[in-house]
Backbone as CSV, one residue per row, in Angstrom:
resi,resn,N_x,N_y,N_z,CA_x,CA_y,CA_z,C_x,C_y,C_z
1,UNK,1.027,-1.092,-0.121,-0.445,-0.511,-0.231,0.788,1.329,-0.077
2,UNK,0.686,2.311,-0.673,1.309,3.092,-1.173,1.104,4.769,0.124
3,UNK,2.228,5.305,0.129,2.155,6.504,1.391,2.551,7.638,0.970
4,UNK,2.134,8.615,1.671,2.813,9.906,1.086,3.955,10.666,1.871
5,UNK,4.676,11.176,1.516,6.076,11.972,1.715,5.165,12.827,2.913
6,UNK,6.015,12.842,4.365,5.329,14.283,5.276,5.773,15.354,4.775
7,UNK,5.072,15.959,4.043,5.514,17.378,3.897,4.145,18.608,4.722
8,UNK,3.770,18.167,5.487,2.813,18.639,6.542,2.592,19.941,7.054
9,UNK,3.851,20.258,7.372,4.466,21.230,8.242,5.536,22.232,6.939
10,UNK,5.576,21.920,5.864,6.667,22.530,4.865,6.203,23.894,4.963
11,UNK,5.276,23.952,4.777,5.003,25.592,4.235,4.235,26.557,5.925
12,UNK,5.039,27.648,5.981,4.664,28.267,6.850,3.064,28.313,7.449
13,UNK,2.867,28.072,8.350,1.289,28.271,8.488,1.394,29.832,9.738
14,UNK,0.417,30.388,9.314,-0.178,31.283,10.319,-0.379,31.432,11.675
15,UNK,-1.211,29.897,11.715,-1.293,29.291,12.975,-1.408,27.947,12.819
16,UNK,-0.496,27.602,14.133,-0.069,25.905,13.794,-0.988,25.061,15.379
17,UNK,-1.896,24.157,14.582,-2.665,23.816,15.226,-2.487,22.352,15.949
18,UNK,-3.083,22.134,16.732,-2.674,21.085,17.988,-2.729,19.835,17.172
19,UNK,-1.086,19.066,16.748,-1.624,17.419,16.397,-2.285,16.622,16.685
20,UNK,-2.792,16.327,15.719,-4.040,15.476,15.890,-3.872,14.088,14.934
21,UNK,-4.204,13.086,15.274,-4.212,11.759,14.262,-5.507,11.775,13.252
22,UNK,-5.472,12.886,12.074,-6.707,12.665,11.577,-5.989,12.310,9.791
23,UNK,-6.864,12.524,9.395,-6.606,12.135,7.403,-5.129,12.308,7.071
24,UNK,-5.171,13.258,7.380,-3.596,14.195,6.440,-2.219,13.388,7.369
25,UNK,-2.738,13.207,8.650,-1.585,12.543,9.404,-1.298,11.074,8.972
26,UNK,-2.539,10.167,8.791,-2.715,9.492,8.659,-2.387,8.345,7.085
27,UNK,-2.090,9.625,6.423,-1.799,9.418,5.216,-0.235,9.664,4.863
28,UNK,0.318,9.944,5.605,2.191,10.281,5.877,2.648,9.693,6.720
29,UNK,1.657,9.094,7.613,2.099,8.985,9.175,3.411,7.763,8.719
30,UNK,3.781,6.700,8.308,4.602,5.547,7.952,5.939,6.594,7.513
31,UNK,6.000,7.528,6.774,7.136,8.381,6.586,7.116,9.281,7.638
32,UNK,6.460,9.813,8.082,6.810,10.672,9.272,6.958,9.965,10.704
33,UNK,7.082,8.602,11.221,7.256,7.919,11.935,8.801,7.614,11.785
34,UNK,8.975,6.870,10.650,10.266,6.070,10.499,11.706,7.884,9.987
35,UNK,11.041,9.034,9.955,11.700,9.917,9.865,11.875,10.780,11.004
36,UNK,11.217,10.586,12.029,11.061,11.248,13.326,11.221,10.476,14.971
37,UNK,11.201,9.028,14.311,11.572,8.206,15.888,12.839,7.293,15.903
38,UNK,14.255,7.934,16.121,15.259,6.950,15.984,14.810,5.870,16.532
39,UNK,15.112,4.534,15.365,15.302,3.233,16.265,14.052,2.920,16.003
40,UNK,13.111,3.219,15.834,11.349,3.045,15.436,11.275,1.509,14.702
41,UNK,11.714,1.031,13.073,11.656,-0.046,12.996,12.344,-1.193,13.945
42,UNK,12.982,-0.826,14.430,14.222,-1.927,15.328,12.770,-2.183,16.519
43,UNK,12.409,-0.941,16.968,11.704,-1.444,17.944,10.048,-1.897,17.851
44,UNK,9.596,-1.478,16.674,8.420,-2.560,16.058,8.699,-3.836,15.910
45,UNK,9.796,-3.942,15.086,10.140,-5.652,14.930,10.006,-6.364,16.149
46,UNK,11.142,-6.008,16.762,11.458,-6.601,17.662,10.344,-6.640,19.018
47,UNK,9.204,-6.119,19.015,8.102,-5.992,20.037,7.498,-7.353,19.249
48,UNK,7.468,-7.859,18.451,6.922,-9.091,17.946,8.094,-10.053,17.962
49,UNK,9.130,-10.278,18.313,10.351,-10.989,19.192,9.695,-11.115,20.430
50,UNK,10.387,-10.293,21.181,9.881,-10.135,22.599,8.537,-11.207,22.849
51,UNK,7.668,-10.156,21.968,5.939,-10.776,22.576,6.231,-12.465,22.474
52,UNK,6.948,-13.040,21.015,6.711,-14.607,21.175,6.830,-15.196,22.474
53,UNK,7.658,-14.455,23.156,7.998,-15.016,24.758,7.313,-15.152,25.736
54,UNK,6.223,-14.289,25.807,5.153,-14.043,26.294,4.055,-14.203,25.916
55,UNK,3.714,-14.659,25.001,2.503,-15.113,24.083,1.786,-16.596,24.959
56,UNK,0.564,-16.548,25.532,0.477,-17.836,25.806,-0.669,-18.593,24.879
57,UNK,-0.525,-19.670,24.688,-1.749,-20.118,23.563,-3.626,-19.941,24.016
58,UNK,-4.259,-19.617,23.194,-5.244,-19.398,23.411,-5.923,-17.571,24.010
59,UNK,-4.688,-16.805,23.963,-4.831,-15.458,25.109,-4.985,-14.697,23.833
60,UNK,-5.036,-13.345,24.360,-5.690,-12.125,23.611,-4.205,-11.582,23.838
61,UNK,-3.835,-10.502,22.270,-2.749,-9.557,22.950,-3.294,-8.327,22.305
62,UNK,-2.628,-7.326,23.154,-3.526,-5.961,22.893,-2.221,-5.201,22.586
63,UNK,-2.637,-4.419,21.587,-2.197,-3.699,20.562,-2.410,-1.770,21.270
64,UNK,-2.353,-1.463,22.174,-3.369,-0.018,22.570,-2.747,0.852,21.785
65,UNK,-3.519,2.285,21.004,-2.884,2.872,20.287,-2.434,2.089,19.195
66,UNK,-3.048,1.340,18.116,-2.288,0.930,17.266,-2.061,1.733,16.253
67,UNK,-2.273,2.793,16.014,-2.036,3.544,14.838,-2.805,2.935,13.306
68,UNK,-1.096,2.620,12.713,-1.422,1.659,11.158,-1.356,0.798,11.497
69,UNK,-1.190,0.028,12.673,-0.783,-1.413,12.611,0.335,-2.227,12.776
70,UNK,1.238,-1.054,12.731,2.864,-1.615,12.272,2.983,-2.834,13.455
71,UNK,2.385,-2.346,15.073,2.969,-3.596,15.603,2.124,-4.562,15.614
72,UNK,1.096,-4.509,15.358,-0.013,-5.903,15.217,0.637,-7.180,13.797
73,UNK,1.066,-6.025,13.109,1.718,-7.089,11.856,2.695,-7.801,12.235
74,UNK,4.010,-7.154,13.637,4.875,-7.786,13.906,4.369,-8.970,14.744
75,UNK,3.486,-8.377,15.480,2.849,-9.692,16.553,2.629,-10.879,15.393
76,UNK,1.761,-10.500,14.639,1.269,-11.643,13.842,2.342,-12.502,13.222
77,UNK,3.365,-12.083,12.891,4.758,-12.086,11.781,5.362,-12.899,12.902
78,UNK,5.517,-12.904,14.195,6.643,-13.811,15.131,5.696,-14.617,16.084
79,UNK,4.234,-14.268,16.872,3.596,-15.032,17.764,3.102,-16.541,16.975
80,UNK,3.438,-17.361,17.681,3.466,-18.815,16.599,2.492,-19.249,17.704
81,UNK,1.899,-19.185,19.141,1.133,-19.760,20.161,-0.199,-20.128,19.735
82,UNK,-0.521,-21.342,19.209,-2.168,-21.701,19.078,-2.688,-20.800,19.825
83,UNK,-3.597,-20.423,18.851,-5.269,-19.756,19.113,-4.842,-18.218,19.615
84,UNK,-4.054,-17.797,19.589,-4.097,-16.614,20.036,-4.388,-15.572,18.993
85,UNK,-5.164,-14.149,19.718,-5.501,-13.080,18.778,-5.003,-12.039,19.048
86,UNK,-4.971,-10.826,17.971,-4.439,-9.490,18.183,-5.776,-8.864,18.347
87,UNK,-5.917,-7.519,19.535,-6.600,-7.025,19.710,-6.096,-5.675,19.094
88,UNK,-6.143,-5.217,18.170,-5.564,-3.465,17.814,-6.406,-2.343,18.020
89,UNK,-6.262,-1.707,19.153,-7.160,-0.736,19.543,-6.534,0.838,19.152
90,UNK,-7.883,1.654,18.717,-7.200,3.013,18.085,-8.539,3.752,18.328
91,UNK,-8.402,5.089,18.829,-9.468,6.185,18.961,-9.655,7.006,18.042
92,UNK,-8.754,6.855,16.504,-8.858,7.778,15.423,-9.105,7.277,14.262
93,UNK,-10.510,7.009,13.779,-11.277,6.301,12.657,-10.352,6.236,11.409
94,UNK,-9.806,7.723,11.066,-8.757,7.351,9.667,-7.212,6.621,9.788
95,UNK,-7.156,6.623,11.473,-5.902,5.564,11.274,-6.068,4.270,11.116
96,UNK,-7.187,4.026,12.144,-7.875,2.631,12.124,-8.624,1.814,10.693
97,UNK,-8.850,2.947,9.589,-9.197,2.598,8.239,-8.389,2.287,7.560
98,UNK,-6.960,3.188,7.269,-5.474,2.601,7.042,-5.254,1.270,7.912
99,UNK,-5.251,1.401,9.135,-4.705,0.036,9.610,-4.959,-1.227,8.869
100,UNK,-6.744,-1.410,8.701,-7.318,-2.474,8.378,-6.731,-2.710,6.896
101,UNK,-6.427,-1.712,6.150,-6.007,-1.899,4.587,-4.889,-2.343,4.831
102,UNK,-4.092,-1.758,5.737,-2.252,-2.553,5.790,-2.754,-3.870,6.348
103,UNK,-3.358,-4.320,7.479,-3.463,-5.883,7.356,-4.183,-6.650,6.552
104,UNK,-4.810,-5.966,5.556,-5.519,-6.649,4.746,-4.393,-7.070,3.615
105,UNK,-3.466,-6.507,3.327,-2.476,-6.619,2.486,-1.519,-7.527,3.204
106,UNK,-1.402,-7.872,4.373,-0.506,-8.979,4.592,-1.182,-9.896,4.639
107,UNK,-2.736,-10.006,5.186,-3.509,-11.253,5.226,-2.919,-12.083,3.257
108,UNK,-2.375,-11.121,1.819,-2.491,-11.332,1.185,-0.718,-12.145,0.762
109,UNK,-0.059,-11.395,1.713,1.432,-11.936,1.608,1.735,-13.123,2.347
110,UNK,0.919,-12.926,3.362,1.240,-14.319,3.948,0.184,-15.338,4.393
111,UNK,0.504,-16.676,4.865,-0.494,-17.520,5.145,-0.486,-17.993,6.738
112,UNK,-1.505,-18.373,7.284,-1.463,-18.579,8.803,-0.784,-17.496,9.557
113,UNK,-1.688,-16.764,9.388,-1.521,-15.539,10.519,-1.992,-15.627,11.751
114,UNK,-1.651,-15.008,12.928,-2.955,-14.397,13.761,-4.316,-13.376,13.599
115,UNK,-5.169,-14.390,13.871,-6.464,-12.953,13.795,-5.979,-11.645,13.904
116,UNK,-7.113,-10.517,13.474,-6.627,-9.724,14.754,-8.165,-8.491,14.181
117,UNK,-8.548,-8.478,15.340,-10.197,-7.630,15.863,-8.985,-5.839,15.355
118,UNK,-9.591,-5.187,14.881,-9.621,-3.546,14.883,-10.955,-3.028,15.535
119,UNK,-10.361,-2.444,16.561,-11.448,-1.310,17.227,-11.512,-0.271,17.225
120,UNK,-12.146,0.686,17.545,-12.041,1.984,17.599,-12.953,2.475,18.982
121,UNK,-11.725,2.997,19.840,-12.531,3.116,21.256,-11.216,3.884,22.121
122,UNK,-11.608,4.198,22.845,-10.900,5.083,23.449,-9.933,4.233,24.696
123,UNK,-8.854,4.285,24.867,-8.466,2.998,25.402,-8.234,3.425,27.164
124,UNK,-9.128,4.610,27.182,-9.320,4.723,28.811,-10.944,4.532,29.352
125,UNK,-11.757,4.267,28.194,-12.782,3.580,28.578,-13.304,2.166,28.134
126,UNK,-11.768,1.379,27.870,-12.095,0.536,27.333,-12.125,-0.902,28.019
127,UNK,-13.266,-1.186,28.411,-12.684,-2.979,29.415,-11.957,-4.202,28.541
128,UNK,-10.475,-4.213,29.215,-9.739,-5.156,28.744,-9.817,-6.635,29.503
129,UNK,-10.067,-7.432,28.268,-10.057,-8.755,28.893,-8.953,-9.358,29.144
130,UNK,-8.775,-10.395,29.674,-7.919,-11.323,30.098,-6.762,-11.523,28.811
131,UNK,-5.364,-10.847,29.079,-4.067,-11.262,28.298,-2.889,-11.408,28.599
132,UNK,-1.922,-11.864,27.484,-0.935,-12.312,27.806,0.218,-11.714,27.673
133,UNK,-0.026,-10.192,26.615,0.878,-9.103,26.106,-0.066,-8.386,26.187
134,UNK,0.552,-7.475,26.226,-0.332,-5.626,25.845,0.728,-4.962,25.507
135,UNK,1.178,-4.316,23.881,1.917,-3.533,23.734,1.462,-2.028,23.489
136,UNK,1.894,-0.970,24.360,2.002,0.292,23.914,2.968,0.977,23.483
137,UNK,2.941,1.353,22.013,4.349,2.140,21.497,3.594,3.174,20.955
138,UNK,4.622,3.781,21.730,4.135,5.980,21.935,2.647,5.848,21.897
139,UNK,2.088,5.631,23.115,0.951,5.885,23.092,0.595,6.543,24.460
140,UNK,1.103,6.164,25.349,1.019,6.205,26.836,1.034,8.350,26.602
141,UNK,2.157,8.345,26.472,2.379,9.863,26.132,1.294,10.909,25.898
142,UNK,0.291,10.481,24.872,-0.606,11.115,24.647,-1.912,10.871,25.662
143,UNK,-1.684,10.172,26.856,-2.746,10.243,27.615,-1.947,11.237,28.934
144,UNK,-3.637,12.247,28.889,-3.510,12.549,29.715,-2.665,12.612,31.146
145,UNK,-1.441,13.039,31.709,-0.859,12.468,32.675,-2.001,12.001,34.428
146,UNK,-3.043,12.718,34.412,-3.497,12.133,35.469,-4.183,10.915,35.318
147,UNK,-4.557,10.391,33.829,-5.078,8.974,33.926,-4.093,8.099,33.782
148,UNK,-2.794,8.165,33.304,-1.711,7.098,33.245,-2.239,6.143,34.057
149,UNK,-1.676,6.201,35.597,-1.340,5.568,36.473,-2.750,4.457,36.537
150,UNK,-4.024,4.911,36.206,-5.313,4.185,36.587,-4.982,3.491,35.033
151,UNK,-4.694,3.676,33.713,-4.562,3.004,32.857,-3.589,1.700,33.005
152,UNK,-2.610,2.408,33.584,-1.476,0.881,33.886,-2.370,-0.010,34.785
153,UNK,-2.688,0.328,36.041,-3.343,-0.691,36.744,-4.470,-1.241,36.182
154,UNK,-5.450,-1.168,35.462,-6.094,-1.909,34.515,-5.155,-2.836,33.667
155,UNK,-4.142,-2.313,33.361,-3.503,-3.602,32.312,-2.886,-4.237,33.187
156,UNK,-2.353,-3.909,34.455,-1.711,-5.228,35.158,-3.104,-6.025,35.643
157,UNK,-4.011,-5.078,36.101,-5.212,-6.574,36.007,-5.391,-7.639,35.224
158,UNK,-5.512,-7.058,33.448,-5.759,-7.854,32.648,-4.662,-8.454,32.436
159,UNK,-3.300,-8.430,33.221,-2.594,-9.448,32.515,-2.616,-10.972,33.017
160,UNK,-2.339,-11.950,32.337,-2.096,-13.000,33.020,-0.870,-13.617,33.606
161,UNK,-0.677,-14.499,34.280,0.776,-14.265,35.416,1.321,-15.054,34.054
162,UNK,2.623,-14.475,33.870,3.702,-14.762,32.712,3.432,-14.001,31.673
163,UNK,2.878,-13.164,31.469,2.709,-12.006,30.688,3.271,-11.029,30.523
164,UNK,3.455,-9.979,30.147,3.993,-8.905,30.033,3.304,-7.392,28.839
165,UNK,3.812,-6.252,29.665,3.291,-4.959,28.993,4.940,-4.919,28.403
166,UNK,4.487,-4.499,27.094,5.825,-3.254,26.421,5.235,-2.049,26.239
167,UNK,6.211,-1.237,26.509,5.764,0.470,26.911,6.808,0.884,26.043
168,UNK,6.461,1.656,24.872,7.512,2.692,24.297,7.216,3.903,24.324
169,UNK,8.130,4.864,24.943,7.974,6.315,24.936,8.986,7.345,24.801
170,UNK,8.751,8.447,24.291,9.914,9.010,24.730,10.230,9.440,25.652
171,UNK,11.344,9.907,26.200,11.807,10.274,27.556,12.183,11.920,27.346
172,UNK,12.045,12.188,28.782,12.237,13.677,29.222,13.438,12.988,30.515
173,UNK,14.207,13.534,30.729,15.321,13.731,31.776,15.444,14.975,32.446
174,UNK,15.653,14.545,34.070,15.770,15.695,34.907,17.054,16.038,34.835
175,UNK,18.166,15.479,34.437,19.452,16.566,33.956,19.496,16.960,33.022
176,UNK,19.432,18.217,33.172,19.293,19.467,32.253,20.007,19.399,31.107
177,UNK,21.292,19.289,31.635,22.659,18.963,30.309,22.306,17.763,29.625
178,UNK,21.437,16.442,30.092,21.144,15.564,28.908,19.896,15.616,28.440
179,UNK,19.082,16.362,28.899,17.674,16.673,28.143,18.559,17.673,27.096
180,UNK,19.127,18.626,27.345,19.501,19.356,26.343,20.217,18.657,25.030
181,UNK,21.296,17.889,25.750,21.938,17.100,24.582,21.531,16.476,23.694
182,UNK,20.826,15.218,24.220,19.279,14.451,23.719,18.430,15.107,22.875
183,UNK,18.092,16.221,23.690,17.326,17.083,22.307,17.766,17.548,20.924
184,UNK,18.971,18.115,21.206,19.831,18.412,20.229,20.007,17.251,19.003
185,UNK,20.441,15.969,19.727,20.987,15.392,18.660,19.445,14.716,18.220
186,UNK,18.197,14.741,19.049,16.856,14.551,18.105,16.670,15.106,16.804
187,UNK,16.975,16.514,17.285,16.935,17.560,15.888,17.840,17.419,14.792
188,UNK,19.054,16.954,15.316,20.147,16.561,14.366,19.708,15.349,13.543
189,UNK,19.017,14.075,13.823,18.194,13.164,13.545,17.154,13.710,12.519
190,UNK,16.168,14.193,13.014,15.370,14.520,11.834,15.784,15.611,10.695
191,UNK,16.895,16.365,11.181,17.678,17.336,9.764,18.206,16.301,8.853
192,UNK,18.892,15.347,9.571,19.435,14.293,8.887,18.370,13.668,7.742
193,UNK,17.484,13.533,8.166,16.154,12.811,7.568,15.429,13.677,6.759
194,UNK,16.096,14.609,6.456,15.372,15.762,5.396,14.445,16.611,5.890
195,UNK,13.875,16.565,6.985,13.463,17.870,7.443,13.967,19.357,7.549
196,UNK,13.292,20.137,7.228,14.018,21.564,7.577,13.662,22.598,8.669
197,UNK,14.322,23.183,8.567,14.067,23.949,10.022,12.873,24.667,10.443
198,UNK,12.217,24.989,9.854,10.787,24.959,9.547,9.822,24.017,10.150
199,UNK,9.697,23.067,9.259,9.166,21.951,9.395,9.446,21.259,11.008
200,UNK,10.542,21.288,11.646,11.073,20.707,12.447,10.378,22.156,13.712
201,UNK,10.257,23.199,13.348,9.442,23.957,14.468,8.513,23.888,14.551
202,UNK,7.570,23.624,13.364,6.557,24.020,13.369,5.405,22.748,14.161
203,UNK,6.390,21.359,13.497,5.659,20.089,14.183,6.157,20.475,15.791
204,UNK,7.006,20.741,16.671,7.807,20.889,17.731,6.175,21.594,18.493
205,UNK,5.595,22.716,17.539,4.828,23.610,18.077,3.376,22.864,18.391
206,UNK,2.930,21.906,17.181,1.890,21.489,17.355,1.883,20.185,18.226
207,UNK,3.003,19.841,18.849,3.084,18.535,19.687,3.576,18.904,21.006
208,UNK,3.646,20.115,21.157,4.422,20.008,22.512,3.125,20.341,23.302
209,UNK,1.965,20.760,23.203,0.582,20.393,24.449,0.313,18.816,24.090
210,UNK,0.104,18.526,23.393,-0.336,16.933,23.448,0.326,15.817,23.106
211,UNK,1.782,15.935,23.452,2.226,15.147,23.861,3.008,15.279,25.103
212,UNK,3.298,14.619,25.913,3.901,14.897,27.316,4.647,13.602,27.773
213,UNK,5.770,13.591,27.591,6.760,13.029,27.835,7.205,12.704,29.437
214,UNK,7.470,11.764,29.796,7.805,11.453,31.458,9.167,10.661,31.629
215,UNK,9.673,11.234,32.837,11.109,10.389,32.583,11.395,9.076,32.691
216,UNK,12.477,8.255,32.481,12.051,6.669,33.025,11.815,6.365,34.361
217,UNK,12.393,7.579,34.978,12.001,6.733,36.318,10.275,7.177,37.267
218,UNK,9.652,8.205,36.305,8.348,8.312,36.270,7.842,7.128,35.901
219,UNK,8.441,6.642,34.644,7.627,5.423,34.175,7.850,4.388,35.461
220,UNK,9.216,3.954,35.532,9.096,2.751,36.747,8.746,3.105,37.910
221,UNK,8.441,3.697,38.539,7.517,4.087,39.616,6.118,3.992,39.423
222,UNK,5.851,4.638,38.334,4.163,4.765,38.340,3.908,3.107,37.755
223,UNK,4.830,2.406,37.046,4.561,1.177,36.913,4.655,-0.227,38.289
224,UNK,5.469,0.262,38.937,5.400,-0.615,40.192,4.327,-0.181,40.989
225,UNK,3.735,1.052,40.835,2.833,1.597,41.718,1.865,0.382,41.190
226,UNK,1.660,0.292,39.811,0.371,-0.183,39.218,0.838,-1.878,39.606
227,UNK,1.264,-2.280,40.273,1.308,-3.992,40.833,3.026,-4.769,39.697
228,UNK,3.228,-3.761,38.994,4.504,-4.867,38.403,5.743,-4.788,39.235
229,UNK,6.034,-6.231,38.984,7.005,-6.557,39.768,8.189,-6.113,39.531
230,UNK,8.658,-5.951,38.209,10.085,-6.036,37.561,10.128,-4.921,36.057
231,UNK,10.688,-3.997,36.059,10.423,-2.901,34.936,11.823,-3.106,34.330
232,UNK,12.402,-3.544,32.732,13.279,-3.786,31.958,13.524,-2.745,31.064
233,UNK,14.756,-2.161,30.584,14.379,-0.975,29.772,15.084,-2.087,28.839
234,UNK,14.818,-2.431,27.583,14.985,-3.343,26.454,15.715,-2.135,25.075
235,UNK,15.355,-1.107,25.061,15.963,-0.268,24.006,16.499,1.391,24.771
236,UNK,17.078,1.796,23.970,16.555,3.132,23.542,17.846,3.538,22.650
237,UNK,17.527,4.578,21.873,18.295,5.230,21.002,17.806,6.781,21.342
238,UNK,18.532,7.503,21.735,18.337,8.845,21.956,17.517,9.139,23.007
239,UNK,16.636,9.804,22.628,15.381,9.919,23.504,14.345,9.432,23.785
240,UNK,14.212,7.883,22.832,13.296,7.228,23.152,13.704,5.750,23.143
241,UNK,12.948,4.942,24.185,13.101,4.271,24.919,11.906,3.042,24.906
242,UNK,12.233,1.846,25.181,11.380,0.722,25.222,11.497,-0.373,26.115
243,UNK,10.510,-0.758,27.203,10.322,-1.465,28.352,9.375,-2.333,28.384
244,UNK,10.211,-3.589,29.375,9.376,-4.501,29.719,8.986,-4.764,31.299
245,UNK,7.392,-4.600,30.896,6.969,-4.410,32.967,6.665,-6.154,32.480
246,UNK,6.510,-6.561,33.853,6.714,-7.625,34.329,5.202,-7.835,35.537
247,UNK,4.298,-8.749,35.577,3.218,-8.838,36.825,4.014,-9.330,37.626
């Protein structure tokens, strides 16, 4: 399936609107995420590899905030446990519509993949069924900070013994020098991927009020407060990281 290059912020905007996962973003999202998030393809593919170690036969695997379904596709490629199914959840109709198209294209390329159910829902209001694996790939940072503990608590309650939560997030750093260094290196990454200074500045303005990252320490404390006994960082590239949380 074809997608368009990300030029959403290439022209000067009189007023930069808050970032939202609308049809314009859905159309360019594969290009946007690859050029904006260091290590993104590695994270996605290895979520599938890691999930295969925790998925239990006959259980659900949740992809919460699935966007275009990249993680769901990785789960289907790697998880071989009999009777598992993927539940891909997002609150953006535009993202889910394209997600279904990508999943249909994957069906045409591979045989015997796990079934996927796509659900349009607010994950804060979603009733979670028992599951052996929950993935949230750059999703929690868009949840209001005051609701994050509640969501993680519900995920912990839904996880079966031996299961896992895989949580990927942009990080902020309490050390100001570290924050500045990794922030500058992230900007350099985007420049190296062809974004102009205007695009970088306008995208930052659009997203700074809707994407509110936490520090690694805050993630660890919140996950432990939710009842997770072990939190293991397994990947970091610049200011983007992914964690495994064990119930």
